[in-house]
C-alpha positions in Angstrom: 107.6 224.2 43.8 106.5 223.7 40.2 103.0 225.2 39.6 100.6 224.5 36.9 100.5 228.2 35.7 104.3 228.0 35.2 103.9 224.8 33.1 101.3 226.6 30.9 103.7 229.4 30.3 106.5 227.1 29.5 104.4 225.2 27.0 103.3 228.4 25.3 106.9 229.5 25.0 107.9 226.1 23.5 105.0 226.3 21.1 105.4 229.9 19.9 109.2 230.1 20.1 109.4 233.5 22.0 108.4 235.3 25.2 106.5 237.9 23.3 104.5 235.4 21.2 103.7 233.4 24.3 102.5 236.6 26.0 100.2 237.3 23.2 98.8 233.8 23.2 98.3 233.9 27.0 96.9 237.4 27.1 99.6 238.8 29.4 102.7 240.9 29.2 106.2 239.8 28.2 107.7 240.8 31.6 105.1 238.5 33.2 106.2 235.6 31.0 109.8 236.3 31.8 109.1 236.4 35.5 107.2 233.1 35.5 110.0 231.4 33.6 112.5 232.6 36.1 110.3 231.2 38.9 110.0 227.9 37.1 113.7 227.6 36.5 114.3 228.4 40.2 111.9 225.6 41.2 113.4 223.1 38.7 117.0 224.0 39.8 118.3 224.1 36.3 118.0 226.2 33.1 115.0 225.3 30.9 115.4 227.9 28.1 118.3 229.2 26.1 118.0 232.5 24.3 120.1 233.0 21.2 119.2 236.4 19.7 115.5 236.5 19.0 115.2 232.7 19.2 114.3 230.8 22.4 115.2 227.2 22.6 114.5 224.5 25.2 117.3 222.8 27.0 117.2 219.1 27.5 115.6 219.6 30.9 113.1 222.0 29.3 112.1 219.5 26.7 111.6 216.8 29.4 109.4 219.2 31.4 107.3 220.1 28.4 106.7 216.5 27.7 105.4 215.9 31.2 103.6 219.3 31.2 101.3 218.1 28.4 100.0 215.1 30.4 99.9 217.1 33.7 97.9 219.9 32.2 95.6 217.5 30.4 94.9 215.6 33.6 94.3 218.8 35.5 91.9 220.1 32.9 90.0 216.7 33.0 89.9 217.0 36.8 88.7 220.6 36.7 85.9 219.6 34.3 84.9 216.6 36.4 84.7 218.7 39.6 82.8 221.4 37.7 80.4 218.8 36.5 79.9 217.5 40.0 79.5 221.0 41.4 77.1 221.9 38.6 75.1 218.6 39.1 75.9 217.5 35.5 77.4 214.3 37.0 77.9 212.5 40.2 75.9 210.0 42.3 73.7 209.8 45.4 73.2 206.5 47.1 70.1 206.3 49.2 69.2 203.8 51.9 65.7 203.8 53.1 63.2 201.8 55.3 60.5 200.2 53.1 57.6 202.5 53.7 59.9 205.5 53.0 61.0 203.7 49.8 57.5 203.4 48.5 56.2 206.9 49.5 58.9 209.6 49.8 61.7 208.2 47.7 59.9 207.9 44.3 58.7 211.5 44.2 62.0 212.8 45.4 64.1 210.8 42.9 61.8 211.7 40.0 62.2 215.4 40.8 66.0 215.0 41.1 66.2 213.2 37.8 64.1 215.9 36.1 66.2 218.7 37.5 69.6 217.0 37.2 69.5 214.1 34.7 73.3 213.7 34.9 73.2 212.7 38.6 72.8 209.0 39.2 70.6 208.0 42.2 70.4 204.5 43.5 68.4 202.9 46.4 68.7 199.9 48.7 66.5 199.1 51.6 67.5 198.8 55.2 65.8 199.5 58.5 67.5 201.7 61.1 69.9 201.2 62.9 71.4 199.2 60.0 70.8 202.1 57.6 72.8 204.5 59.9 75.6 202.0 60.1 75.8 201.9 56.3 76.0 205.7 56.2 78.8 205.8 58.7 80.6 203.0 56.8 80.5 205.0 53.5 78.0 202.7 51.8 75.6 205.5 51.1 75.3 209.3 51.1 71.8 209.6 52.6 70.0 207.3 55.0 66.3 207.6 55.7 65.6 206.6 59.3 63.0 207.0 62.0 62.7 206.9 65.7 59.6 206.8 67.9 58.8 209.8 69.9 59.6 208.2 73.3 62.9 206.7 72.1 66.2 208.5 72.4 68.5 208.9 69.4 70.9 206.8 71.4 69.1 203.7 70.1 71.0 204.3 66.9 74.4 202.6 66.7 77.4 203.7 68.6 79.5 206.5 67.2 78.1 209.6 68.8 74.3 209.0 68.5 73.1 211.7 66.2 76.0 214.1 67.2 78.1 213.2 64.2 75.2 213.3 61.8 73.5 216.0 59.8 69.8 215.5 60.5 67.1 216.8 58.1 63.7 216.4 59.6 61.1 215.2 57.0 57.8 214.5 58.8 56.1 213.2 61.8 54.3 209.9 61.1 51.4 208.9 63.3 50.7 205.2 63.9 47.2 204.0 63.2 45.3 200.9 64.2 44.4 198.4 61.5 41.4 196.1 62.1 39.5 193.8 59.8 36.3 194.9 58.2 33.4 193.8 60.3 35.5 194.1 63.5 33.6 195.7 66.4 35.9 198.7 66.2 35.9 199.0 62.4 33.6 202.0 62.4 35.1 203.7 65.5 36.9 207.0 65.0 39.2 206.3 68.0 40.2 203.2 69.9 42.2 203.0 73.2 45.0 200.6 72.6 44.1 198.9 75.9 40.7 197.8 74.5 42.6 195.6 72.0 44.4 193.7 74.8 42.7 190.4 74.1 43.2 190.6 70.3 45.7 188.5 68.4 48.4 190.9 67.0 50.3 191.1 63.8 53.6 192.9 64.2 56.1 194.5 61.9 59.9 194.9 61.8 62.0 193.9 64.9 62.3 197.6 66.0 58.6 198.1 65.5 57.7 194.9 67.3 59.8 196.0 70.3 58.1 199.4 70.3 54.6 197.8 70.1 55.3 195.6 73.1 56.6 198.7 75.0 53.4 200.7 74.2 51.1 197.8 75.1 52.9 197.1 78.4 52.5 200.8 79.3 48.8 200.4 78.7 48.8 197.4 81.1 49.0 194.3 78.9 51.4 192.2 76.8 50.3 191.7 73.2 49.8 188.2 72.0 51.8 188.4 68.7 50.7 185.5 66.5 52.3 186.7 63.3 55.5 188.8 62.8 56.6 190.0 59.3 58.8 192.8 57.9 56.5 193.0 54.9 53.7 195.6 55.2 51.5 194.1 52.5 51.7 190.8 54.4 50.6 192.6 57.6 47.6 194.1 55.7 46.7 190.8 54.2 46.8 189.0 57.5 44.6 191.7 59.1 42.3 191.7 56.1 41.9 187.9 56.5 40.6 188.5 60.0 43.7 186.9 61.7 44.5 189.8 64.0 45.0 193.5 64.5 48.0 195.7 63.9 49.4 199.2 64.5 51.2 200.6 61.5 52.7 204.0 60.5 50.5 206.0 58.2 53.3 205.9 55.6 53.1 202.1 55.6 49.3 202.2 55.2 49.6 204.7 52.4 52.1 202.5 50.6 49.8 199.5 50.3 46.2 198.9 49.3 44.5 198.0 52.6 41.8 195.7 51.3 39.5 194.2 53.8 40.7 196.5 56.6 39.8 199.7 58.4 42.2 202.2 59.8 41.3 203.7 63.2 43.0 206.3 65.3 44.6 204.8 68.5 45.1 206.4 71.8 47.4 207.4 73.4 48.8 208.8 70.2 52.1 207.2 69.0 54.3 208.9 66.5 57.6 208.4 64.9 60.0 211.1 63.6 61.1 210.5 60.0 64.4 212.1 59.0 67.1 212.0 56.3 70.6 211.6 57.7 74.0 212.4 56.1 77.5 213.2 57.2 78.7 216.8 57.6 81.2 216.6 54.7 78.6 215.0 52.4 76.1 217.7 53.2 78.3 220.2 51.4 78.2 218.1 48.2 75.7 219.8 45.8 74.1 216.6 44.6 73.5 215.4 48.2 72.2 218.8 49.2 69.8 218.8 46.3 68.6 215.3 47.1 67.9 216.3 50.7 65.8 219.3 49.4 63.8 217.0 47.1 63.2 214.5 50.0 61.9 217.4 52.2 59.7 218.6 49.3 58.3 215.1 48.9 57.5 214.9 52.6 55.7 218.3 52.5 53.5 216.9 49.8 
């Protein structure tokens, strides 16, 4: 088998005209050059060099191999440089997929820190709720997916393919859900409200997954919520509550990401929480840029 180190020696011999000169250029001994040339000729199955006195000439096969060696070694050098750049975070990319409240709270801080530390690494973002974000990760459409699950929901509610078993899970934070009521509401100044006391209120619900969870929590408390408005847009939820059109339960991250004008946040019981995580695949977790991005997301969550 022809090896790159043999091609480098052959090119040095062709350039300098002798084994001894090639050895000096390569920083090795003349016997080492001779040994590698014998190995290369054995791999090629034909003589590559002809020695006439002190002169060393290439055979026709040797000339052909030197021509190809130039391109091969140049390509290998370029590949080594690109890999070194990726490993050293001087280049590369990380594609993020996040749910909206994560996009507006965790992602900006993490991406800004990543760009400051490694300006050569490109980071992009698209939005998708789980389980769609996890499907995108498994399909190769991103390197990191931000996702969440409620504390009483199994990871099995993520798409088929092993649940979380085939994923690397980086816990970020536990996000508590809070009640949102209009200013002037009877519970606006309350520190804590049992969710059952809101049974007769009109409700504004969020994304389909959050709506399903809201119905489940309310039914556990003994009632089915009357959902008058449903929207995936958190500012719209806040606006509807602020206009006095109903009440809502939102994650704290979502409340933090908007300006809740005309509303008051109150603690609801029983406490409902969701676990926010960053997900990637085992092979991707070993890529330096992905590992660094995960670290920055965790740091943003701690802050």
